[in-house]
Z-matrix of the N, CA and C atoms (Angstrom, degrees):
N
C 1 1.450
C 2 1.534 1 109.81
N 3 1.292 2 115.08 1 140.42
C 4 1.459 3 122.80 2 -177.46
C 5 1.530 4 110.69 3 -76.00
N 6 1.310 5 116.81 4 137.14
C 7 1.460 6 121.29 5 179.32
C 8 1.524 7 110.26 6 -83.87
N 9 1.336 8 116.04 7 141.55
C 10 1.460 9 121.60 8 176.28
C 11 1.526 10 108.71 9 -102.09
N 12 1.335 11 116.99 10 133.78
C 13 1.460 12 122.53 11 179.81
C 14 1.525 13 109.78 12 -111.05
N 15 1.319 14 115.96 13 131.46
C 16 1.461 15 121.22 14 174.26
C 17 1.525 16 106.55 15 -81.03
N 18 1.321 17 114.93 16 73.89
C 19 1.464 18 120.78 17 -171.80
C 20 1.520 19 110.39 18 -141.61
N 21 1.323 20 114.04 19 160.65
C 22 1.449 21 122.28 20 178.50
C 23 1.529 22 108.74 21 -114.93
N 24 1.326 23 115.97 22 125.74
C 25 1.464 24 121.62 23 -176.21
C 26 1.528 25 109.29 24 -117.23
N 27 1.321 26 115.76 25 136.00
C 28 1.458 27 122.41 26 176.01
C 29 1.525 28 108.43 27 -107.99
N 30 1.328 29 116.19 28 123.18
C 31 1.464 30 122.51 29 178.82
C 32 1.523 31 108.10 30 -107.39
N 33 1.330 32 117.00 31 126.03
C 34 1.467 33 120.52 32 -179.23
C 35 1.524 34 108.96 33 -131.71
N 36 1.328 35 114.75 34 116.11
C 37 1.465 36 121.36 35 177.96
C 38 1.516 37 107.08 36 -155.54
N 39 1.321 38 117.38 37 138.79
C 40 1.462 39 120.08 38 -178.87
C 41 1.530 40 112.56 39 -75.99
N 42 1.318 41 117.36 40 -6.26
C 43 1.465 42 121.18 41 177.99
C 44 1.530 43 109.02 42 -104.00
N 45 1.341 44 116.03 43 112.23
C 46 1.471 45 120.67 44 -174.44
C 47 1.524 46 112.40 45 -61.74
N 48 1.328 47 118.38 46 -33.57
C 49 1.465 48 119.02 47 -179.33
C 50 1.530 49 111.24 48 -67.28
N 51 1.329 50 117.53 49 -30.69
C 52 1.475 51 120.94 50 175.54
C 53 1.527 52 109.07 51 -67.05
N 54 1.337 53 116.72 52 -43.58
C 55 1.466 54 120.24 53 177.51
C 56 1.526 55 110.77 54 -59.25
N 57 1.325 56 116.41 55 -41.61
C 58 1.473 57 120.45 56 179.25
C 59 1.527 58 111.45 57 -62.71
N 60 1.326 59 116.55 58 -41.96
C 61 1.474 60 120.75 59 178.70
C 62 1.528 61 109.98 60 -65.22
N 63 1.327 62 116.40 61 -45.61
C 64 1.466 63 120.63 62 179.24
C 65 1.528 64 110.56 63 -59.25
N 66 1.323 65 116.46 64 -47.34
C 67 1.463 66 120.44 65 -178.88
C 68 1.529 67 111.37 66 -62.94
N 69 1.315 68 117.05 67 -46.48
C 70 1.467 69 120.54 68 -179.82
C 71 1.526 70 111.20 69 -61.09
N 72 1.313 71 116.73 70 -37.00
C 73 1.463 72 121.41 71 -178.79
C 74 1.523 73 112.03 72 -72.90
N 75 1.322 74 117.43 73 -35.20
C 76 1.470 75 121.05 74 -172.26
C 77 1.526 76 114.86 75 -100.17
N 78 1.334 77 118.37 76 -10.22
C 79 1.467 78 119.91 77 -170.01
C 80 1.528 79 114.54 78 -60.84
N 81 1.321 80 118.40 79 -26.91
C 82 1.468 81 120.55 80 178.67
C 83 1.526 82 112.44 81 -90.89
N 84 1.327 83 116.54 82 -1.94
C 85 1.468 84 120.84 83 -175.87
C 86 1.520 85 113.96 84 -103.99
N 87 1.347 86 116.91 85 -22.18
C 88 1.468 87 120.10 86 -175.81
C 89 1.527 88 111.11 87 -132.22
N 90 1.330 89 115.07 88 155.22
C 91 1.471 90 121.39 89 -178.29
C 92 1.522 91 111.65 90 -64.96
N 93 1.338 92 116.97 91 -50.24
C 94 1.462 93 120.61 92 -172.89
C 95 1.522 94 110.43 93 -134.39
N 96 1.333 95 114.71 94 137.82
C 97 1.465 96 120.69 95 174.98
C 98 1.527 97 107.92 96 -124.35
N 99 1.321 98 115.74 97 126.83
C 100 1.466 99 122.65 98 173.79
C 101 1.524 100 106.32 99 -111.97
N 102 1.334 101 116.26 100 140.94
C 103 1.467 102 119.56 101 -178.16
C 104 1.522 103 110.51 102 -130.03
N 105 1.325 104 114.57 103 148.09
C 106 1.455 105 120.14 104 175.81
C 107 1.526 106 109.84 105 -152.63
N 108 1.324 107 114.91 106 138.13
C 109 1.467 108 120.43 107 173.75
C 110 1.526 109 110.41 108 -88.88
N 111 1.334 110 115.81 109 -12.52
C 112 1.463 111 120.28 110 -176.77
C 113 1.528 112 110.82 111 -120.97
N 114 1.319 113 117.61 112 128.93
C 115 1.460 114 121.15 113 179.60
C 116 1.532 115 114.29 114 -57.16
N 117 1.329 116 117.40 115 -39.21
C 118 1.473 117 119.18 116 -178.74
C 119 1.525 118 111.06 117 -66.10
N 120 1.319 119 116.83 118 -35.01
C 121 1.470 120 120.08 119 175.44
C 122 1.534 121 109.30 120 -68.05
N 123 1.320 122 117.02 121 -36.07
C 124 1.471 123 121.37 122 178.10
C 125 1.526 124 110.46 123 -61.41
N 126 1.316 125 117.18 124 -38.77
C 127 1.467 126 121.14 125 177.85
C 128 1.525 127 109.78 126 -63.55
N 129 1.333 128 116.58 127 -41.76
C 130 1.471 129 120.44 128 178.06
C 131 1.528 130 110.96 129 -63.30
N 132 1.312 131 116.83 130 -40.97
C 133 1.469 132 120.62 131 177.46
C 134 1.525 133 109.48 132 -60.77
N 135 1.325 134 116.77 133 -45.71
C 136 1.470 135 121.19 134 -178.56
C 137 1.529 136 111.74 135 -64.24
N 138 1.321 137 117.14 136 -29.28
C 139 1.471 138 119.82 137 177.24
C 140 1.530 139 111.31 138 -71.19
N 141 1.328 140 116.27 139 -29.33
C 142 1.469 141 120.81 140 -175.75
C 143 1.522 142 113.24 141 -95.67
N 144 1.319 143 117.49 142 -26.23
C 145 1.467 144 121.91 143 -173.99
C 146 1.523 145 110.41 144 -125.10
N 147 1.316 146 115.77 145 149.93
C 148 1.467 147 121.26 146 173.54
C 149 1.527 148 107.44 147 -74.81
N 150 1.308 149 117.70 148 121.74
C 151 1.463 150 122.32 149 178.85
C 152 1.526 151 108.24 150 -114.09
N 153 1.333 152 115.90 151 125.21
C 154 1.461 153 121.43 152 -179.15
C 155 1.527 154 112.07 153 -94.17
N 156 1.336 155 116.01 154 -32.04
C 157 1.467 156 121.57 155 -177.92
C 158 1.516 157 108.94 156 -143.50
N 159 1.327 158 116.22 157 134.49
C 160 1.464 159 121.69 158 174.36
C 161 1.522 160 108.43 159 -113.65
N 162 1.329 161 115.75 160 128.88
C 163 1.465 162 122.08 161 173.96
C 164 1.526 163 105.00 162 -109.13
N 165 1.341 164 115.78 163 110.51
C 166 1.460 165 121.65 164 -168.77
C 167 1.519 166 112.46 165 -120.07
N 168 1.329 167 115.26 166 136.84
C 169 1.458 168 120.32 167 170.47
C 170 1.528 169 106.99 168 -71.94
N 171 1.315 170 116.58 169 135.81
C 172 1.470 171 119.35 170 -179.32
C 173 1.522 172 111.88 171 -71.72
N 174 1.341 173 116.11 172 -33.62
C 175 1.463 174 118.86 173 -173.63
C 176 1.532 175 109.51 174 -120.97
N 177 1.333 176 114.93 175 111.21
C 178 1.464 177 121.56 176 177.08
C 179 1.520 178 107.92 177 -135.16
N 180 1.334 179 118.02 178 153.29
C 181 1.465 180 120.35 179 -175.63
C 182 1.534 181 114.45 180 -63.92
N 183 1.312 182 117.67 181 -43.51
C 184 1.468 183 122.10 182 -173.90
C 185 1.532 184 112.71 183 -72.72
N 186 1.336 185 115.16 184 -40.33
C 187 1.463 186 121.62 185 -174.89
C 188 1.523 187 106.29 186 -166.57
N 189 1.307 188 117.47 187 138.09
C 190 1.468 189 119.59 188 -179.84
C 191 1.526 190 110.15 189 -76.71
N 192 1.311 191 116.02 190 162.72
C 193 1.456 192 120.66 191 174.60
C 194 1.517 193 111.37 192 -60.40
N 195 1.332 194 116.29 193 -34.00
C 196 1.469 195 121.05 194 178.14
C 197 1.530 196 111.60 195 -66.19
N 198 1.317 197 117.35 196 -29.85
C 199 1.467 198 121.18 197 176.39
C 200 1.528 199 110.83 198 -83.39
N 201 1.319 200 116.36 199 -33.22
C 202 1.463 201 121.48 200 -177.00
C 203 1.525 202 112.65 201 -72.25
N 204 1.315 203 117.42 202 -41.86
C 205 1.466 204 120.31 203 -174.99
C 206 1.534 205 113.20 204 -55.89
N 207 1.335 206 120.40 205 -47.08
C 208 1.473 207 118.65 206 178.38
C 209 1.538 208 112.80 207 -60.28
N 210 1.329 209 116.56 208 -34.19
C 211 1.468 210 120.07 209 177.82
C 212 1.525 211 110.47 210 -65.83
N 213 1.324 212 116.52 211 -41.82
C 214 1.465 213 120.69 212 178.31
C 215 1.521 214 110.95 213 -67.33
N 216 1.318 215 116.54 214 -37.72
C 217 1.468 216 119.98 215 -179.00
C 218 1.529 217 112.52 216 -74.03
N 219 1.323 218 117.99 217 -18.96
C 220 1.469 219 119.76 218 171.49
C 221 1.527 220 109.05 219 -64.97
N 222 1.314 221 116.02 220 -32.21
C 223 1.463 222 122.04 221 -179.80
C 224 1.524 223 110.30 222 -81.70
N 225 1.327 224 116.89 223 -43.75
C 226 1.468 225 121.68 224 -179.87
C 227 1.528 226 109.23 225 -139.33
N 228 1.327 227 117.67 226 94.14
C 229 1.468 228 121.20 227 -177.31
C 230 1.529 229 114.09 228 -61.33
N 231 1.327 230 117.38 229 -24.03
C 232 1.466 231 120.50 230 -176.93
C 233 1.530 232 113.18 231 -85.92
N 234 1.318 233 117.48 232 -4.41
C 235 1.461 234 121.49 233 -177.03
C 236 1.532 235 111.06 234 -60.18
N 237 1.324 236 116.45 235 133.47
C 238 1.462 237 122.08 236 174.99
C 239 1.527 238 107.78 237 -85.31
N 240 1.333 239 117.56 238 162.09
C 241 1.464 240 120.43 239 -178.00
C 242 1.522 241 111.78 240 -147.11
N 243 1.326 242 113.56 241 145.12
C 244 1.466 243 123.42 242 174.03
C 245 1.524 244 106.04 243 -130.44
N 246 1.328 245 116.63 244 137.97
C 247 1.458 246 120.52 245 177.46
C 248 1.523 247 110.84 246 -105.39
N 249 1.335 248 114.51 247 140.10
C 250 1.462 249 122.34 248 170.69
C 251 1.521 250 106.64 249 -101.76
N 252 1.315 251 116.26 250 139.12
C 253 1.457 252 117.82 251 -179.40
C 254 1.522 253 111.47 252 -148.11
N 255 1.310 254 113.93 253 142.50
C 256 1.454 255 119.68 254 174.85
C 257 1.513 256 110.89 255 -92.81
N 258 1.310 257 115.90 256 -27.76
C 259 1.468 258 120.97 257 -178.70
C 260 1.528 259 110.02 258 -164.52
N 261 1.310 260 115.84 259 82.18
C 262 1.470 261 120.02 260 -179.69
C 263 1.521 262 109.99 261 -86.74
N 264 1.322 263 115.51 262 134.56
C 265 1.456 264 118.11 263 173.94
C 266 1.530 265 108.73 264 -91.16
N 267 1.319 266 114.82 265 164.98
C 268 1.467 267 121.69 266 -174.74
C 269 1.533 268 111.84 267 -57.53
N 270 1.315 269 116.84 268 -40.70
C 271 1.467 270 121.56 269 -178.56
C 272 1.534 271 111.56 270 -61.81
N 273 1.338 272 116.84 271 -44.11
C 274 1.466 273 120.58 272 179.49
C 275 1.525 274 111.53 273 -68.02
N 276 1.317 275 116.66 274 -37.99
C 277 1.468 276 120.51 275 178.05
C 278 1.526 277 109.78 276 -63.21
N 279 1.328 278 116.83 277 -44.49
C 280 1.468 279 120.49 278 179.03
C 281 1.522 280 111.41 279 -62.60
N 282 1.319 281 116.50 280 -41.37
C 283 1.466 282 120.01 281 178.48
C 284 1.528 283 110.51 282 -63.25
N 285 1.320 284 116.49 283 -42.63
C 286 1.468 285 120.72 284 179.18
C 287 1.527 286 111.05 285 -63.49
N 288 1.314 287 116.63 286 -40.05
C 289 1.468 288 120.03 287 178.25
C 290 1.525 289 110.95 288 -64.19
N 291 1.330 290 116.92 289 -38.76
C 292 1.469 291 120.40 290 176.77
C 293 1.530 292 110.97 291 -63.40
N 294 1.326 293 116.41 292 -27.94
C 295 1.464 294 121.21 293 179.57
C 296 1.533 295 111.77 294 -81.47
N 297 1.323 296 116.46 295 -5.50
C 298 1.458 297 119.31 296 177.68
C 299 1.515 298 114.91 297 86.40
N 300 1.323 299 117.17 298 27.22
C 301 1.464 300 120.67 299 177.52
C 302 1.524 301 108.84 300 -68.76
N 303 1.329 302 116.11 301 138.10
C 304 1.462 303 120.33 302 -177.91
C 305 1.524 304 113.22 303 -73.68
N 306 1.333 305 116.60 304 -38.43
C 307 1.457 306 118.42 305 -173.34
C 308 1.521 307 110.77 306 -164.35
N 309 1.323 308 114.76 307 170.25
C 310 1.459 309 123.22 308 176.41
C 311 1.520 310 107.99 309 -126.61
N 312 1.312 311 116.15 310 142.24
C 313 1.459 312 121.05 311 172.70
C 314 1.519 313 107.62 312 -122.40
N 315 1.321 314 115.63 313 126.20
C 316 1.460 315 120.06 314 176.31
C 317 1.516 316 109.27 315 -80.64
N 318 1.336 317 115.31 316 139.14
C 319 1.462 318 120.27 317 173.17
C 320 1.517 319 107.40 318 -87.40
N 321 1.290 320 119.61 319 136.72
C 322 1.471 321 126.81 320 -6.43
C 323 1.529 322 109.74 321 -74.69
N 324 1.322 323 116.05 322 146.99
C 325 1.463 324 120.96 323 -177.42
C 326 1.524 325 110.27 324 -108.66
N 327 1.308 326 114.79 325 156.31
C 328 1.458 327 122.36 326 176.31
C 329 1.531 328 107.69 327 -84.08
N 330 1.329 329 117.79 328 130.28
C 331 1.464 330 121.28 329 -176.23
C 332 1.526 331 112.86 330 -61.11
N 333 1.325 332 117.23 331 -38.94
C 334 1.467 333 119.72 332 178.63
C 335 1.527 334 110.79 333 -66.17
N 336 1.319 335 116.15 334 -38.49
C 337 1.467 336 119.54 335 177.46
C 338 1.534 337 110.06 336 -66.47
N 339 1.329 338 117.01 337 -38.85
C 340 1.467 339 121.18 338 176.11
C 341 1.529 340 109.97 339 -57.61
N 342 1.328 341 117.21 340 -48.71
C 343 1.473 342 120.87 341 179.47
C 344 1.526 343 110.80 342 -59.67
N 345 1.325 344 116.58 343 -42.01
C 346 1.461 345 121.64 344 -179.65
C 347 1.530 346 111.08 345 -62.66
N 348 1.321 347 116.38 346 -47.72
C 349 1.467 348 121.76 347 -177.91
C 350 1.535 349 110.59 348 -65.80
N 351 1.325 350 116.94 349 -40.90
C 352 1.468 351 120.83 350 177.71
C 353 1.525 352 109.78 351 -64.72
N 354 1.330 353 116.96 352 -43.03
C 355 1.472 354 120.50 353 178.33
C 356 1.530 355 110.57 354 -60.34
N 357 1.322 356 117.16 355 -42.82
C 358 1.475 357 120.59 356 177.60
C 359 1.528 358 111.36 357 -58.62
N 360 1.316 359 116.32 358 -46.25
C 361 1.469 360 120.37 359 -179.05
C 362 1.520 361 111.42 360 -65.18
N 363 1.326 362 116.67 361 -41.70
C 364 1.463 363 119.31 362 -179.40
C 365 1.525 364 111.65 363 -70.46
N 366 1.325 365 117.34 364 -31.92
C 367 1.469 366 119.74 365 173.90
C 368 1.529 367 110.02 366 -64.92
N 369 1.336 368 116.87 367 -40.96
C 370 1.469 369 120.51 368 176.27
C 371 1.526 370 110.11 369 -62.34
N 372 1.337 371 116.09 370 -41.32
C 373 1.464 372 120.11 371 179.30
C 374 1.530 373 110.50 372 -62.41
N 375 1.331 374 116.86 373 -45.97
C 376 1.469 375 120.77 374 178.74
C 377 1.524 376 110.76 375 -61.03
N 378 1.322 377 116.27 376 -44.10
C 379 1.463 378 121.16 377 179.10
C 380 1.532 379 110.23 378 -61.52
N 381 1.331 380 116.62 379 -47.28
C 382 1.469 381 120.86 380 179.43
C 383 1.525 382 111.28 381 -60.58
N 384 1.337 383 116.10 382 -42.49
C 385 1.465 384 120.41 383 -179.39
C 386 1.526 385 110.74 384 -65.02
N 387 1.331 386 116.34 385 -44.40
C 388 1.460 387 120.78 386 178.54
C 389 1.529 388 110.46 387 -62.77
N 390 1.323 389 116.07 388 -46.51
C 391 1.462 390 120.88 389 178.61
C 392 1.527 391 110.86 390 -60.09
N 393 1.326 392 116.59 391 -43.41
C 394 1.464 393 121.28 392 178.94
C 395 1.528 394 110.34 393 -60.67
N 396 1.334 395 117.43 394 -44.86
C 397 1.466 396 120.81 395 179.78
C 398 1.523 397 111.26 396 -61.67
N 399 1.328 398 116.05 397 -45.66
C 400 1.464 399 120.40 398 179.76
C 401 1.530 400 110.09 399 -63.93
N 402 1.327 401 116.49 400 -45.79
C 403 1.466 402 120.20 401 -179.33
C 404 1.523 403 112.11 402 -64.56
N 405 1.332 404 116.47 403 -38.64
C 406 1.458 405 118.91 404 178.16
C 407 1.523 406 110.56 405 -61.43
N 408 1.330 407 116.55 406 -45.05
C 409 1.464 408 120.02 407 177.63
C 410 1.525 409 110.68 408 -61.29
N 411 1.316 410 114.61 409 -45.02
C 412 1.458 411 121.52 410 -178.81
C 413 1.525 412 111.10 411 -62.23
N 414 1.328 413 115.50 412 -49.56
C 415 1.460 414 120.98 413 -178.68
C 416 1.526 415 110.40 414 -65.40
N 417 1.312 416 116.44 415 -42.22
C 418 1.457 417 121.18 416 178.94
C 419 1.525 418 110.94 417 -60.64
N 420 1.324 419 115.41 418 -40.56
C 421 1.460 420 120.41 419 -177.22
C 422 1.535 421 112.45 420 -75.41
N 423 1.321 422 117.03 421 -37.96
C 424 1.468 423 120.00 422 -171.17
C 425 1.527 424 115.91 423 -106.48
N 426 1.329 425 118.43 424 -5.55
C 427 1.467 426 119.67 425 179.33
C 428 1.524 427 109.75 426 -140.47
N 429 1.309 428 114.57 427 179.21
C 430 1.466 429 119.91 428 177.52
C 431 1.533 430 110.75 429 -109.44
N 432 1.324 431 117.16 430 19.74
C 433 1.465 432 120.84 431 -178.81
C 434 1.526 433 110.84 432 -71.20
N 435 1.330 434 115.85 433 150.74
C 436 1.462 435 121.72 434 176.04
C 437 1.528 436 108.36 435 -81.57
N 438 1.330 437 115.76 436 105.09
C 439 1.470 438 120.77 437 -174.70
C 440 1.522 439 112.42 438 -68.76
N 441 1.313 440 118.47 439 -25.23
C 442 1.463 441 120.42 440 -177.70
C 443 1.528 442 111.55 441 -63.34
N 444 1.329 443 117.23 442 -22.06
C 445 1.465 444 120.70 443 -179.44
C 446 1.524 445 112.63 444 -94.70
N 447 1.326 446 116.76 445 -1.26
C 448 1.460 447 120.91 446 -174.51
C 449 1.530 448 112.78 447 -58.51
N 450 1.338 449 117.55 448 -45.40
C 451 1.471 450 121.25 449 -176.38
C 452 1.522 451 112.77 450 -63.80
N 453 1.321 452 117.20 451 -27.74
C 454 1.465 453 119.64 452 -177.14
C 455 1.528 454 113.20 453 -97.80
N 456 1.328 455 116.03 454 -1.23
C 457 1.470 456 119.67 455 178.88
C 458 1.526 457 110.01 456 -70.68
N 459 1.327 458 117.87 457 146.83
C 460 1.467 459 119.64 458 173.09
C 461 1.535 460 109.71 459 -59.52
N 462 1.302 461 115.94 460 151.21
C 463 1.462 462 121.91 461 -175.99
C 464 1.527 463 112.14 462 -53.58
N 465 1.312 464 117.85 463 -42.58
C 466 1.470 465 120.87 464 -179.07
C 467 1.529 466 110.97 465 -62.21
N 468 1.335 467 116.80 466 -39.43
C 469 1.467 468 120.04 467 178.75
C 470 1.527 469 111.29 468 -70.31
N 471 1.344 470 116.60 469 -36.75
C 472 1.469 471 119.60 470 176.69
C 473 1.522 472 109.97 471 -62.61
N 474 1.333 473 116.30 472 -44.52
C 475 1.468 474 120.25 473 178.34
C 476 1.526 475 110.65 474 -59.61
N 477 1.320 476 115.88 475 -42.16
C 478 1.465 477 120.67 476 179.64
C 479 1.539 478 110.33 477 -62.87
N 480 1.335 479 116.73 478 -42.83
C 481 1.468 480 120.99 479 179.45
C 482 1.526 481 110.89 480 -64.47
N 483 1.318 482 116.17 481 -41.10
C 484 1.466 483 120.31 482 179.00
C 485 1.524 484 110.01 483 -64.71
N 486 1.339 485 116.22 484 -46.51
C 487 1.468 486 119.44 485 178.92
C 488 1.527 487 111.27 486 -60.80
N 489 1.325 488 116.61 487 -39.28
C 490 1.467 489 120.35 488 178.81
C 491 1.524 490 110.63 489 -64.34
N 492 1.324 491 116.65 490 -45.51
C 493 1.471 492 120.17 491 179.80
C 494 1.523 493 110.73 492 -64.19
N 495 1.332 494 116.82 493 -41.89
C 496 1.469 495 120.10 494 178.00
C 497 1.524 496 111.07 495 -64.11
N 498 1.329 497 116.68 496 -40.65
C 499 1.462 498 120.69 497 178.86
C 500 1.519 499 112.06 498 -63.06
N 501 1.323 500 116.60 499 -44.38
C 502 1.468 501 120.76 500 178.40
C 503 1.525 502 110.23 501 -63.91
N 504 1.332 503 116.45 502 -42.81
C 505 1.469 504 120.26 503 179.27
C 506 1.525 505 110.55 504 -61.88
N 507 1.330 506 115.99 505 -43.06
C 508 1.466 507 120.74 506 179.67
C 509 1.530 508 110.71 507 -60.64
N 510 1.322 509 115.96 508 -45.06
C 511 1.469 510 120.41 509 178.73
C 512 1.528 511 111.56 510 -61.75
N 513 1.323 512 116.38 511 -42.34
C 514 1.465 513 119.76 512 -179.85
C 515 1.519 514 111.05 513 -66.03
N 516 1.323 515 116.65 514 -38.48
C 517 1.471 516 120.47 515 179.23
C 518 1.525 517 109.96 516 -67.46
N 519 1.330 518 116.91 517 -43.39
C 520 1.467 519 120.81 518 -179.42
C 521 1.528 520 112.26 519 -66.33
N 522 1.321 521 116.91 520 -29.95
C 523 1.466 522 120.75 521 -179.52
C 524 1.525 523 113.25 522 -81.07
N 525 1.312 524 118.02 523 -7.33
C 526 1.477 525 120.49 524 179.77
C 527 1.486 526 111.62 525 -87.81
């Protein structure tokens, strides 16, 4: 049985028939689907709506997926991403991986594989959100750090904050 995610997905591809296929394939798996053939419209959607996962075409006339993703992440740094590609070269794949993209789907893609890859990304998003909530409570309770900046902190600083909160918690538990 297919899992349903209480999530919002943004689909961006300059080919409307691809958007239709993506929507038809995912509509029973996620709460909300937003679609755009234009990257600039996708940015406007992301400003107005909470987006948990973006499925982006790597190559579009107005702006590439590699250019679009940083713009979307300025709005929501925790957003997960999957790239669609007809012909990705090694350099673009490496750049996308550095940006933290979860996966790539080659066009044409298998619908079952699309569902699987989207489910993986949304599970990561749920895990990250849950972890963030727990860590925020933990950090708020055991340190004086500003939790609102936690999501935008570099990974090394986040690790340091987590270790500090865990260390303080451990000391408090041992002293009881």
